[in-house]
C-alpha positions in Angstrom: 68.3 -55.4 -11.4 71.4 -53.5 -11.1 75.2 -55.3 -10.1 75.2 -56.1 -6.5 78.8 -55.1 -6.6 78.1 -51.6 -7.6 75.1 -51.9 -4.7 77.8 -52.2 -2.4 80.0 -49.9 -3.8 77.6 -47.2 -3.4 76.8 -48.5 0.0 80.0 -48.4 1.2 80.7 -44.8 -0.5 77.9 -43.3 1.5 79.4 -45.5 5.2 82.7 -44.1 4.3 80.9 -40.3 4.3 80.1 -40.6 7.3 81.5 -39.0 10.8 83.8 -41.2 12.8 81.6 -42.2 15.3 78.4 -43.5 12.8 81.6 -45.6 11.1 81.9 -48.0 14.1 78.8 -49.1 13.8 80.3 -51.0 10.5 78.8 -53.7 8.9 75.7 -53.8 10.2 75.2 -49.9 9.1 76.4 -51.0 5.2 73.6 -53.7 5.5 70.7 -51.5 5.7 72.0 -49.1 3.1 72.3 -52.1 0.6 68.9 -52.6 1.5 67.6 -49.5 1.2 69.2 -49.0 -1.7 68.1 -52.4 -3.1 64.2 -51.5 -1.9 64.8 -47.8 -3.3 65.8 -48.8 -6.8 63.4 -51.9 -7.2 61.0 -49.4 -7.1 62.3 -47.7 -10.0 61.6 -48.7 -13.6 64.9 -49.5 -15.3 66.7 -52.0 -17.3 69.9 -53.2 -17.0 72.9 -52.2 -19.3 72.3 -55.9 -20.9 69.2 -55.1 -21.7 69.4 -51.9 -23.1 72.4 -52.8 -25.6 69.8 -55.9 -27.2 67.2 -53.4 -27.6 69.5 -51.1 -28.9 70.9 -54.5 -31.3 66.8 -54.8 -32.2 66.4 -51.2 -33.3 69.2 -51.2 -35.4 68.3 -53.9 -37.3 65.0 -52.5 -37.7 66.3 -49.2 -39.1 68.4 -50.8 -41.5 65.5 -53.3 -42.6 63.2 -49.3 -42.7 66.3 -48.2 -45.0 65.9 -51.3 -47.8 62.0 -51.0 -47.8 62.3 -47.5 -48.2 64.4 -47.3 -51.1 62.3 -50.5 -52.7 59.1 -48.3 -52.2 61.2 -45.5 -54.0 62.3 -47.6 -56.6 58.5 -48.8 -57.1 57.3 -45.2 -56.8 59.5 -44.5 -60.0 58.6 -47.3 -61.9 55.5 -46.0 -64.8 52.4 -47.2 -63.4 50.8 -49.4 -66.7 47.3 -48.1 -67.9 44.8 -50.9 -68.6 44.2 -51.3 -72.3 40.8 -50.5 -73.4 39.4 -53.6 -75.7 
């Protein structure tokens, strides 16, 4: 889920964009904005930045292993194939 501080900031920005007459409603409106934003964001298929970074590191390690395996496969492919001797 997203950082609650980010949601509060976004809700505050929305509230600040309202006409002065609606701004007087105050914290009730800000709270409603937060609730609506949280509900809508919960419906999205998103990951946190931390989860993204973890998966990026996993992918990087997997790529490194793949490079090593490809190099090893190339080495094996270059070796001459031994033919079985016929008795």
